C-alpha positions as CSV (number, residue, x, y, z in Angstrom):
1,X,-6.3,-0.9,-51.3
2,X,-2.7,-0.5,-52.4
3,X,-0.6,2.2,-50.8
4,X,0.3,5.1,-53.0
5,X,3.9,4.2,-53.5
6,X,3.3,0.6,-54.3
7,X,3.9,-0.9,-57.7
8,X,0.7,-1.1,-59.8
9,X,-0.8,-4.6,-59.4
10,X,-1.9,-6.7,-62.2
11,X,-5.4,-6.0,-63.4
12,X,-7.8,-7.4,-60.8
13,X,-10.1,-10.3,-61.8
14,X,-13.0,-7.9,-61.4
15,X,-11.6,-5.7,-64.1
16,X,-11.2,-8.5,-66.7
17,X,-13.5,-8.2,-69.7
18,X,-15.6,-11.1,-70.9
19,X,-12.8,-12.4,-73.0
20,X,-9.3,-12.5,-71.5
21,X,-7.8,-12.2,-75.0
22,X,-9.8,-9.0,-75.4
23,X,-8.1,-7.5,-72.3
24,X,-4.7,-8.5,-73.5
25,X,-5.4,-6.9,-76.8
26,X,-6.6,-3.8,-75.0
27,X,-3.5,-3.5,-72.9
28,X,-1.2,-4.0,-75.9
29,X,-3.1,-1.3,-77.7
30,X,-2.3,1.2,-75.0
31,X,-1.7,4.1,-77.3
32,X,-5.0,3.5,-79.0
33,X,-6.8,3.3,-75.7
34,X,-5.2,6.6,-74.6
35,X,-6.4,8.2,-77.8
36,X,-10.0,6.9,-77.5
37,X,-10.4,7.7,-73.8
38,X,-8.6,11.0,-74.4
39,X,-11.1,11.8,-77.1
40,X,-14.0,11.0,-74.7
41,X,-12.6,13.2,-71.9
42,X,-11.9,16.0,-74.4
43,X,-15.7,16.3,-75.1
44,X,-16.2,18.9,-72.3
45,X,-13.4,21.2,-73.3
46,X,-14.4,20.9,-77.0
47,X,-18.0,21.7,-76.2
48,X,-17.0,24.6,-73.9
49,X,-13.7,26.1,-75.2
50,X,-14.3,26.1,-78.9
51,X,-17.4,28.2,-78.1
52,X,-15.7,30.7,-75.8
53,X,-14.4,33.2,-78.3
54,X,-17.9,33.4,-79.7
55,X,-19.6,34.5,-76.5
56,X,-19.6,38.2,-77.2
57,X,-20.8,37.5,-80.7
58,X,-23.7,35.4,-79.4
59,X,-24.8,38.3,-77.2
60,X,-25.0,40.5,-80.2
61,X,-26.5,37.9,-82.6
62,X,-29.3,36.8,-80.2
63,X,-29.7,40.2,-78.6
64,X,-29.2,38.8,-75.1
65,X,-27.3,40.1,-72.1
66,X,-23.9,38.6,-71.2
67,X,-25.3,37.0,-68.0
68,X,-28.0,35.2,-70.1
69,X,-25.5,34.0,-72.7
70,X,-23.3,32.7,-69.9
71,X,-26.2,30.4,-69.0
72,X,-25.5,28.5,-72.1
73,X,-22.2,27.5,-70.4
74,X,-24.0,26.8,-67.2
75,X,-26.7,24.7,-68.9
76,X,-24.1,22.5,-70.6
77,X,-22.1,22.1,-67.4
78,X,-25.2,21.3,-65.4
79,X,-26.2,18.7,-68.0
80,X,-22.8,17.1,-67.9
81,X,-23.2,16.9,-64.1
82,X,-26.6,15.4,-64.0
83,X,-25.9,13.1,-66.9
84,X,-23.0,11.5,-65.2
85,X,-25.1,10.8,-62.2
86,X,-27.4,8.7,-64.5
87,X,-24.9,7.2,-66.9
88,X,-22.4,6.1,-64.2
89,X,-24.7,3.6,-62.5
90,X,-26.1,2.5,-65.9
91,X,-22.6,1.6,-67.0
92,X,-22.1,-0.5,-63.8
93,X,-25.4,-2.4,-64.7
94,X,-25.2,-2.7,-68.5
95,X,-21.5,-2.4,-69.2
96,X,-19.5,0.5,-70.7
97,X,-20.2,0.4,-74.4
98,X,-24.0,0.6,-74.7
99,X,-24.5,3.7,-72.5
100,X,-21.5,5.3,-74.1
101,X,-22.7,4.8,-77.7
102,X,-26.2,6.0,-76.9
103,X,-24.8,9.1,-75.2
104,X,-22.6,10.0,-78.2
105,X,-25.5,9.6,-80.6
106,X,-27.7,12.0,-78.6
107,X,-24.7,14.4,-78.3
108,X,-24.4,14.6,-82.1
109,X,-28.1,15.4,-82.5
110,X,-28.1,18.0,-79.7
111,X,-25.0,19.8,-81.1
112,X,-26.7,20.0,-84.5
113,X,-29.7,21.6,-82.9
114,X,-27.5,24.2,-81.2
115,X,-26.3,25.2,-84.6
116,X,-29.8,26.2,-85.7
117,X,-31.1,27.6,-82.3
118,X,-33.4,30.6,-83.1
119,X,-33.0,32.4,-79.8
120,X,-31.0,32.3,-76.6
121,X,-33.7,30.3,-74.7
122,X,-33.5,27.5,-77.3
123,X,-29.7,27.6,-77.2
124,X,-29.8,27.1,-73.4
125,X,-32.1,24.2,-73.8
126,X,-30.1,22.5,-76.5
127,X,-26.9,23.1,-74.6
128,X,-28.4,21.3,-71.6
129,X,-29.3,18.3,-73.8
130,X,-25.8,18.4,-75.2
131,X,-24.3,18.3,-71.7
132,X,-26.5,15.5,-70.6
133,X,-25.4,13.4,-73.6
134,X,-21.8,14.4,-73.4
135,X,-21.6,13.2,-69.8
136,X,-21.4,9.6,-71.0
137,X,-17.9,10.1,-72.4
138,X,-16.6,11.7,-69.3
139,X,-17.9,9.3,-66.7
140,X,-17.3,6.1,-68.7
141,X,-13.8,7.1,-69.7
142,X,-12.9,7.3,-66.0
143,X,-14.7,4.0,-65.2
144,X,-12.8,2.3,-68.0
145,X,-9.5,3.5,-66.5
146,X,-10.6,2.1,-63.1
147,X,-11.5,-1.2,-64.8
148,X,-8.0,-1.6,-66.2
149,X,-5.6,0.1,-63.8
150,X,-5.0,0.7,-60.1
151,X,-2.8,2.8,-57.8
152,X,0.3,4.4,-59.3
153,X,-0.5,3.0,-62.8
154,X,-3.9,4.7,-62.6
155,X,-2.4,8.0,-61.6
156,X,0.1,7.8,-64.4
157,X,-2.7,6.9,-66.9
158,X,-4.8,9.9,-65.8
159,X,-1.8,12.2,-66.2
160,X,-1.2,10.8,-69.7
161,X,-4.9,11.2,-70.5
162,X,-4.5,14.9,-69.5
163,X,-1.9,15.2,-72.2
164,X,-4.3,14.0,-74.9
165,X,-7.4,15.7,-73.6
166,X,-5.4,18.8,-72.8
167,X,-4.8,19.3,-76.5
168,X,-8.5,20.1,-76.8
169,X,-8.5,23.3,-74.7
170,X,-5.3,24.4,-76.5
171,X,-6.7,23.8,-80.0
172,X,-10.4,24.5,-79.4
173,X,-10.3,28.2,-78.8
174,X,-7.8,28.7,-81.6
175,X,-10.0,26.8,-83.9
176,X,-13.0,28.7,-82.6
177,X,-11.3,32.0,-83.2
178,X,-10.5,31.0,-86.8
179,X,-14.0,29.7,-87.4
180,X,-15.3,33.2,-86.5
181,X,-13.1,34.7,-89.2
182,X,-15.1,32.8,-91.9
183,X,-18.5,32.3,-90.4
184,X,-20.6,33.1,-87.3
185,X,-20.9,31.3,-84.0
186,X,-23.2,28.7,-85.5
187,X,-20.3,27.3,-87.5
188,X,-18.7,26.3,-84.2
189,X,-21.5,23.9,-83.5
190,X,-21.4,22.5,-87.0
191,X,-17.7,21.5,-86.5
192,X,-18.6,20.0,-83.1
193,X,-21.3,17.9,-84.7
194,X,-18.7,16.4,-87.1
195,X,-16.3,15.8,-84.1
196,X,-19.0,14.0,-82.2
197,X,-19.8,11.8,-85.1
198,X,-16.1,10.9,-85.7
199,X,-15.7,10.0,-82.0
200,X,-18.8,7.8,-82.0
201,X,-17.4,5.8,-85.0
202,X,-14.0,5.5,-83.2
203,X,-15.7,4.1,-80.0
204,X,-17.9,1.7,-82.1
205,X,-14.9,0.2,-83.9
206,X,-12.1,0.5,-81.4
207,X,-13.2,0.4,-77.7
208,X,-13.9,-3.1,-76.3
209,X,-16.1,-3.8,-73.3
210,X,-14.0,-3.6,-70.1
211,X,-16.6,-4.7,-67.5
212,X,-17.3,-8.4,-67.3
213,X,-21.0,-9.5,-67.1
214,X,-20.2,-11.2,-63.8
215,X,-19.1,-7.8,-62.3
216,X,-22.2,-5.9,-63.4
217,X,-24.8,-4.8,-60.9
218,X,-28.1,-6.5,-61.5
219,X,-30.0,-4.1,-59.2
220,X,-31.9,-1.0,-60.2
221,X,-32.0,2.5,-59.0
222,X,-32.3,1.6,-55.3
223,X,-29.0,-0.5,-55.4
224,X,-27.2,2.3,-57.3
225,X,-28.3,4.8,-54.7
226,X,-27.2,2.5,-51.8
227,X,-23.8,2.2,-53.5
228,X,-23.5,6.0,-53.8
229,X,-24.5,6.4,-50.2
230,X,-21.8,4.0,-49.1
231,X,-19.2,6.0,-51.2
232,X,-20.3,9.3,-49.7
233,X,-20.2,7.8,-46.2
234,X,-16.5,7.3,-46.7
235,X,-15.1,10.6,-45.4
236,X,-11.8,10.6,-47.4
237,X,-13.6,9.7,-50.6
238,X,-16.0,12.6,-50.1
239,X,-13.1,14.9,-49.1
240,X,-11.2,14.1,-52.3
241,X,-14.4,14.5,-54.3
242,X,-15.1,18.0,-52.9
243,X,-11.4,19.0,-53.1
244,X,-11.5,18.2,-56.8
245,X,-14.9,19.8,-57.2
246,X,-14.0,23.1,-55.8
247,X,-10.7,23.2,-57.6
248,X,-12.7,22.7,-60.8
249,X,-14.9,25.6,-59.7
250,X,-11.9,27.8,-59.6
251,X,-10.9,26.6,-63.1
252,X,-14.4,27.0,-64.5
253,X,-14.7,30.6,-63.1
254,X,-11.7,31.3,-65.3
255,X,-13.3,29.5,-68.3
256,X,-16.6,31.3,-67.9
257,X,-15.3,34.8,-67.2
258,X,-12.0,35.0,-69.2
259,X,-13.6,35.8,-72.6
260,X,-15.1,38.9,-71.1
261,X,-12.2,39.8,-68.9
262,X,-9.6,39.5,-71.7
263,X,-11.7,40.8,-74.6
264,X,-14.0,43.4,-73.0
265,X,-11.8,44.8,-70.1
266,X,-8.4,44.5,-71.8
267,X,-9.5,44.9,-75.4
268,X,-8.0,41.7,-76.8
269,X,-9.2,40.2,-80.0
270,X,-10.8,36.8,-80.2
271,X,-7.6,35.5,-81.7
272,X,-5.5,37.0,-78.9
273,X,-7.8,35.5,-76.3
274,X,-7.6,32.1,-78.0
275,X,-3.7,32.3,-78.0
276,X,-3.6,33.2,-74.3
277,X,-6.1,30.4,-73.5
278,X,-4.0,28.0,-75.4
279,X,-0.8,29.0,-73.6
280,X,-2.6,28.5,-70.3
281,X,-3.7,25.0,-71.4
282,X,-0.1,24.2,-72.4
283,X,0.9,25.0,-68.7
284,X,-1.8,22.6,-67.4
285,X,-0.7,19.8,-69.8
286,X,3.0,20.3,-69.0
287,X,2.5,20.2,-65.3
288,X,0.2,17.2,-65.7
289,X,3.1,15.4,-67.5
290,X,5.6,16.4,-64.8
291,X,3.1,14.9,-62.3
292,X,2.7,11.6,-64.2
293,X,6.3,11.1,-65.4
294,X,8.3,12.5,-62.4
295,X,6.2,12.8,-59.3
296,X,3.8,9.9,-59.2
297,X,5.5,6.9,-57.5
298,X,8.2,9.1,-56.1
299,X,6.3,11.6,-54.0
300,X,3.1,11.0,-52.1
301,X,0.1,12.0,-54.2
302,X,-1.3,13.7,-51.1
303,X,1.8,15.9,-50.9
304,X,1.6,16.8,-54.5
305,X,-2.1,17.6,-54.3
306,X,-1.5,19.8,-51.2
307,X,1.3,21.7,-53.1
308,X,-1.0,22.2,-56.1
309,X,-3.8,23.6,-53.9
310,X,-1.4,26.0,-52.2
311,X,-0.4,27.4,-55.7
312,X,-4.0,27.7,-56.7
313,X,-4.7,29.6,-53.5
314,X,-1.8,32.0,-54.0
315,X,-2.7,32.6,-57.7
316,X,-6.3,33.4,-56.8
317,X,-5.2,35.8,-54.1
318,X,-2.9,37.6,-56.5
319,X,-5.7,37.9,-59.1
320,X,-8.1,39.4,-56.6
321,X,-5.5,41.9,-55.5
322,X,-4.9,42.9,-59.1
323,X,-8.7,43.1,-59.8
324,X,-9.3,45.4,-56.9
325,X,-6.5,47.7,-57.8
326,X,-4.2,46.9,-54.8
327,X,-1.2,47.0,-57.2
328,X,-2.5,50.0,-59.0
329,X,-3.5,49.9,-62.7
330,X,-2.3,46.6,-64.2
331,X,-2.3,45.5,-67.8
332,X,-3.2,42.3,-69.4
333,X,0.2,40.7,-68.9
334,X,0.2,40.4,-65.1
335,X,-3.4,39.2,-65.1
336,X,-2.6,36.6,-67.8
337,X,0.4,35.5,-65.8
338,X,-1.8,34.9,-62.7
339,X,-4.3,32.9,-64.8
340,X,-1.4,30.9,-66.2
341,X,-0.1,29.9,-62.8
342,X,-3.7,29.0,-61.6
343,X,-4.3,26.9,-64.7
344,X,-0.9,25.2,-64.5
345,X,-1.5,24.1,-60.9
346,X,-4.6,22.2,-62.1
347,X,-2.2,19.8,-63.8
348,X,-1.5,18.2,-60.4
349,X,-4.6,19.1,-58.5
350,X,-7.3,17.6,-60.7
351,X,-5.8,14.2,-61.7
352,X,-4.4,13.5,-58.2
353,X,-7.8,14.3,-56.5
354,X,-9.6,12.0,-58.9
355,X,-7.0,9.2,-58.5
356,X,-7.0,9.3,-54.7
357,X,-10.8,9.2,-54.7
358,X,-11.0,6.3,-57.1
359,X,-8.4,4.4,-55.1
360,X,-11.0,4.3,-52.3
361,X,-13.2,1.9,-54.3
362,X,-12.5,-1.2,-56.3
363,X,-16.1,-1.9,-57.3
364,X,-18.8,0.5,-58.6
365,X,-16.3,2.4,-60.6
366,X,-19.1,3.9,-62.7
367,X,-21.0,5.2,-59.7
368,X,-17.8,6.6,-58.1
369,X,-16.8,8.3,-61.4
370,X,-20.4,9.7,-61.6
371,X,-20.1,11.2,-58.1
372,X,-16.8,12.7,-58.9
373,X,-18.0,14.2,-62.2
374,X,-21.4,15.3,-60.9
375,X,-19.9,17.2,-57.9
376,X,-17.3,19.0,-60.1
377,X,-19.7,20.0,-62.8
378,X,-22.5,21.1,-60.4
379,X,-20.1,23.2,-58.3
380,X,-18.7,24.6,-61.6
381,X,-22.2,25.3,-62.8
382,X,-23.0,27.3,-59.7
383,X,-19.7,29.3,-60.0
384,X,-20.4,30.2,-63.7
385,X,-23.2,32.8,-63.3
386,X,-21.5,34.3,-60.2
387,X,-18.5,35.5,-62.2
388,X,-20.8,37.8,-64.2
389,X,-22.9,39.1,-61.3
390,X,-21.3,42.6,-61.4
391,X,-21.4,42.9,-65.2
392,X,-18.8,42.2,-67.9
393,X,-16.5,45.1,-67.1
394,X,-14.9,44.0,-63.9
395,X,-12.7,40.9,-63.0
396,X,-13.5,41.1,-59.3
397,X,-16.3,38.5,-59.2
398,X,-14.1,36.0,-61.1
399,X,-11.2,36.5,-58.7
400,X,-13.5,36.3,-55.6
401,X,-15.1,33.0,-56.8
402,X,-11.7,31.5,-57.5
403,X,-10.4,32.5,-54.1
404,X,-13.4,31.2,-52.2
405,X,-13.3,27.9,-54.2
406,X,-9.6,27.5,-53.5
407,X,-10.2,28.1,-49.7
408,X,-13.0,25.5,-49.6
409,X,-10.9,23.0,-51.5
410,X,-8.1,23.4,-49.0
411,X,-10.5,23.0,-46.1
412,X,-12.0,19.8,-47.5
413,X,-8.5,18.4,-48.2
414,X,-7.2,19.1,-44.7
415,X,-10.4,18.4,-42.7
416,X,-11.8,15.4,-44.5
417,X,-9.0,13.6,-46.4
418,X,-6.5,13.9,-43.4
419,X,-3.5,13.3,-45.7
420,X,-1.2,12.8,-42.8
421,X,-3.1,9.6,-41.8
422,X,-1.6,6.9,-44.0
423,X,-4.2,4.3,-42.8
424,X,-7.0,6.6,-44.1
425,X,-5.3,6.8,-47.5
426,X,-4.7,3.0,-47.8
427,X,-8.2,1.8,-46.9
428,X,-11.1,2.3,-49.1
429,X,-14.7,1.3,-49.8
430,X,-15.1,-2.1,-51.1
431,X,-11.4,-3.0,-50.9
């Protein structure tokens, strides 16, 4: 595998689509590719964040406790985790387009069903199906990037993708808050249904196949499992996977708990919450762009990842101290500042962890992407209900989950990735 500071190589032969002219057209249409893949990776924040301001309203509308309503987030997240585990190997076998278009079609149907859910149990089930289908966009977008790019170029593309997909968490809560002004929470899912339909049309008309038939895996489930086992046996790959997964858990603890922390504890309106959420997302996007434009290629990705993890750890520690009253009675502003710092640090933590993991494998990009996504979403799904374990009137569980997740992420990075070992970084599975 290429070393981190090396120039991005030409697209490898294994990444060339069936038609060479198709690949050239794809690379020339770089902006369009960024928009399409950005739309696919924006599916999770759209499905999650547009719905966040409505969580308290759902508890009242469906007469369900907050902990049960939070399961609608957990179900969607778990679905996205398990779906990636299935769709990733499928895309290595049948190419990227067919599984992606099928997933988007099911996503549209499941989202429409969420809009008419009669009770919280049905909503949880439909959200699970929505997550399973939405997983196709997440895992295949990463696999397409791995098909087309390598090394520094891949890291920069992921950072650029974060700019596009990062618009979703900025806009989604704001849109969700405004939707709640004119309709109830069901209107949020109506909008998401139209968004899913538009994305499916865009993929159908604009995204070419990026995996050549010669590079597809003819084997079935057994071969896919063997490939995943080989990836997991690579200690640095697993280390980067878990580092990114537990970092995502700290992020998702914020996503799951912040509607109640900001609105119920500090009395903010849904519109104020949406504004704060958008500001935090701006921080994440801005730092992601600094990572892609200024740091990648100049500073070791391992060093940047380590710095990001240190900031996450410090922010989580400060939030726990504030939540437990160590600084006395604090208002919304200090807590919002701590959350802003934590969210911003994700702009270097998440893309670099993904890139360093994918650099470990040249083949089976779909399976590798599936493992990365599944681990992140499963860990996040476990973290989600824990933040509400003490009720909706304390921020302590959120801060505890964030701190523990950050500590585990640091331990995995140091103990398994061994970033000081340049040979470990340069060599990968299937190189």
